[in-house]
C-alpha positions as CSV (number, residue, x, y, z in Angstrom):
1,X,83.0,148.4,73.2
2,X,83.2,149.5,69.1
3,X,85.7,147.7,67.0
4,X,88.4,149.7,66.6
5,X,88.3,150.9,62.4
6,X,91.2,150.2,60.1
7,X,92.4,153.1,58.0
8,X,93.3,151.2,55.1
9,X,89.7,150.3,54.6
10,X,88.4,153.6,53.9
11,X,88.1,154.8,50.2
12,X,89.0,158.3,49.0
13,X,87.6,157.6,45.4
14,X,85.1,154.9,44.3
15,X,83.9,154.7,40.9
16,X,81.1,152.2,39.5
17,X,81.2,151.6,35.7
18,X,77.5,150.1,35.4
19,X,77.2,151.0,31.7
20,X,80.8,150.4,30.3
21,X,80.6,146.9,32.4
22,X,84.0,147.3,33.6
23,X,83.4,146.6,36.7
24,X,84.0,149.1,40.2
25,X,87.5,150.9,40.9
26,X,88.4,152.0,44.5
27,X,91.2,154.1,45.7
28,X,92.1,153.6,49.5
29,X,93.4,156.0,52.1
30,X,96.5,154.3,51.9
31,X,97.2,154.8,48.2
32,X,96.2,150.8,47.2
33,X,94.0,150.9,43.9
34,X,91.5,148.1,43.7
35,X,89.5,146.8,40.7
36,X,87.0,144.1,40.7
37,X,84.9,143.1,37.8
38,X,81.5,142.2,38.3
39,X,81.6,138.6,38.0
40,X,84.1,138.5,40.6
41,X,81.7,140.7,43.1
42,X,78.7,138.3,42.1
43,X,80.9,134.9,43.3
44,X,81.6,137.0,46.4
45,X,78.7,138.3,47.2
46,X,78.4,138.6,51.3
47,X,74.6,138.0,51.5
48,X,73.4,135.3,53.6
49,X,71.8,133.2,51.0
50,X,75.3,133.3,49.1
51,X,77.2,132.4,52.0
52,X,75.2,129.5,52.8
53,X,75.6,128.4,49.5
54,X,78.9,128.5,49.2
55,X,79.2,126.8,52.8
56,X,77.1,123.7,51.3
57,X,79.0,123.6,48.2
58,X,82.3,123.5,50.5
59,X,80.6,121.0,52.8
60,X,79.5,118.9,49.6
61,X,81.4,115.7,49.5
62,X,79.7,114.2,46.4
63,X,81.9,113.9,43.2
64,X,81.8,117.3,41.0
65,X,79.7,117.8,38.5
66,X,80.8,119.7,35.1
67,X,79.0,123.0,35.7
68,X,76.7,124.2,33.0
69,X,77.0,127.2,30.6
70,X,76.4,130.5,32.5
71,X,76.3,134.0,30.8
72,X,78.8,136.5,32.0
73,X,76.7,138.2,35.0
74,X,76.7,142.1,34.5
75,X,75.7,144.7,36.6
76,X,72.1,146.7,36.0
77,X,72.5,149.0,38.7
78,X,74.1,150.3,41.5
79,X,74.0,152.7,44.6
80,X,75.7,153.7,47.3
81,X,74.2,152.4,50.7
82,X,75.1,155.3,53.2
83,X,78.8,156.1,53.6
84,X,79.8,152.4,53.9
85,X,79.3,150.3,51.3
86,X,77.7,149.6,47.7
87,X,74.5,147.6,46.7
88,X,74.7,146.1,43.0
89,X,71.7,144.6,41.1
90,X,73.4,142.1,39.0
91,X,71.7,140.7,35.3
92,X,71.3,137.4,37.0
93,X,68.4,139.5,39.4
94,X,70.5,139.0,42.4
95,X,70.7,142.7,44.4
96,X,70.4,141.6,48.0
97,X,74.1,141.8,48.3
98,X,75.6,145.2,50.4
99,X,79.1,145.2,49.7
100,X,80.8,147.5,52.4
101,X,84.2,149.1,52.5
102,X,85.6,146.7,54.9
103,X,84.0,143.7,52.9
104,X,85.6,145.0,49.6
105,X,89.1,145.5,50.8
106,X,89.1,142.1,52.1
107,X,88.1,141.0,49.0
108,X,90.5,142.9,47.0
109,X,91.7,140.2,43.9
110,X,95.6,141.4,44.6
111,X,98.2,139.2,46.2
112,X,98.9,141.7,48.7
113,X,95.5,142.5,49.7
114,X,95.0,138.6,50.0
115,X,98.2,138.3,52.5
116,X,97.2,141.1,54.7
117,X,93.3,141.2,55.0
118,X,92.3,137.2,54.1
119,X,95.0,136.1,56.5
120,X,94.0,138.5,59.3
121,X,90.3,137.5,59.1
122,X,91.3,133.7,59.3
123,X,93.6,134.4,62.4
124,X,90.9,136.3,64.1
125,X,87.9,133.7,63.2
126,X,90.5,130.6,64.4
């Protein structure tokens, strides 16, 4: 049985600003506008490798070590994946993450989306 599609997760306008480094801007079907900078998207990469790394860090009980300096990640290129996602090649050579529009709406950095979509995701997984 197919999963119901949430109309709020359908984009009506998508702009990816690779050359200026501004990030990604999406206007959704409900009129909401989301902006994502490239470091935010890199930190929220949905690929299996990045998900595993985040889980390992969350489970790691050892004392935290001060992070080393890390250069701000930029986008080298971006492309549409069908009509459902964006794939970004980052300056740290990472390019395996495919950001579906569902995923992008769920990780929107605004408080309203955090309340609406991340709270829903927690309820469906518990």
